[in-house]
N, C-alpha and C positions, 0 to 999 in steps of 0.2 A: 601688432602683438609681437613681442620679442621672441626670437628663435631660441628654444631651449638648448643648453649646452649638450653636446653629443658625447656622453661617456658610456654609451651602450652601442646598439646597432640600429641602423636607419634603413627605412624602406619607403618608396613612393608608390602609391597606387592610384590608378585612374579608372573611372567608369562613367560613361555618358559624358556629362559636363563636369563631373565631380573630381576633385583631387584631394587625396589624403596623404599627409606626411606622418609616418609612424616612427616613434622613438622607443626602442625596446631596451629596457634596463633590467638587470637582475633585481628581483623583488618577490612579492607575495601574491601577485596576480591581480592587482587593481588595474582597471582600465579607465582612463580619463580621456574624454573627447572634448576639445576646446575648453579645458579646465573644469568640465562638469563630469559627474559619474556617468558611466555607460547607460544606466537605467533611466536617467533623466533625459539624456540626449537622444536615445533610441527607445521609445516607450514600448514598442511591440517585441514580443518574444522572437518572432521570425527574423527580424533584422539583427537582433543580438546573437541569434544562432549563426547567421551568415558571417558575422564579424568574428566570432570565436571558433569557427570551423578549423582554420589552420592550427590553432593552439590545441584543440581537442584531438586532432589527427596525429600531431607529433607528441602529445602527452606533455606539453610544456605550459599548461594552464596556470599552475601556481609557481612557476619559476621566474616569471617576468612581470614587471610593471610596464604598462603601455601608456604612453602619452601620445595623443594624436591631435593633429590640427586638420580640419576639413574646410573646404571652400567649394562653392559652385554646386550646381545640380540640386537634387532633392534627397530625401532620406534614403531611398533605395539605392540611388547612385553612390551616395557617400558610404553606405554600408558595404557595397561591392568594392569600392575603392579602398576602404580600410582592410578588407579581406586580402586583396592583392598586396597591399603594402606590408601587412603583417607577415604574409607568406615570404615575401622578398627579404624582409628583415631577419626572419628565421633562417633562411638560406645563407645570409651573410654571417649569422651567428655560427651555424654548423652546416657545412656543405653536404654532409651525409644525409640531411633531411630532404634534400632536393628530389631524389627519385620518388619518395612517397607523396610529396606535395605535387609533383608534376603528374603523377598517375591519377591523383584526385582532381586534376585540372585547376589547381589553385594558383598556378604560376602563369596562367594565360590571361592576357588582357582581353576583356570582352569588347569586340570591335563595333558592336551595335550602337549607333548614334542616331539622333533624329534626322529624318530625311527632309530635304528642303522642299518648300512649297514651289509648285510649278505654275507658270502663268496659264490662265484660262481654266484653272481648277480651283476648288474651294480650299484644298489643302495639298498635301503631298500627292495623294492619289484620289481623294474624294472629289466627285464631280458635282456641279450644280444640278438641280432637279431639271429633268427633261420635260419640256412642254410641247405637246403635239400641236396644240392650237394657240 
C-alpha cells in the first residue's frame, strides 16, 4: 500500500503486537482506517471510544481528518495503538495539548505484551494437570 503524502501531522502508536500510523490533516472529522470508515473497521462502540479519546479530550474532533494504517495484533491492540498515535500527532500539531494528554495517560505506551511459554509448562504459567497416581 503506498504511503500517503504527509501534508499534516504524523504520529506512530504501538500496543501489544499492533502498529498504527496516523496522518492528521485539517478537515471535518472523518476517520478512515486502512481506507475504510471507522465504523466498518471497528464495529464495537467501546473500541471507537478508545480511538476517539484524545480527540474528545482536546476538543479537536471536528477539526481534523484522520487517515490511519494499522498492522499486526488484534482489534483491541490496534485501537490502543491508534489512540497513542493520535495523541502523539496532536502534540506535534500543538505542544500546548501535551499536559492534558499526559495527565489523562494518553501519551504512555502500554508495555504489556504476551509472556513467553516456558518449558515444562502448558503455557506461560499454566501447568499440566497433576496426577497423584
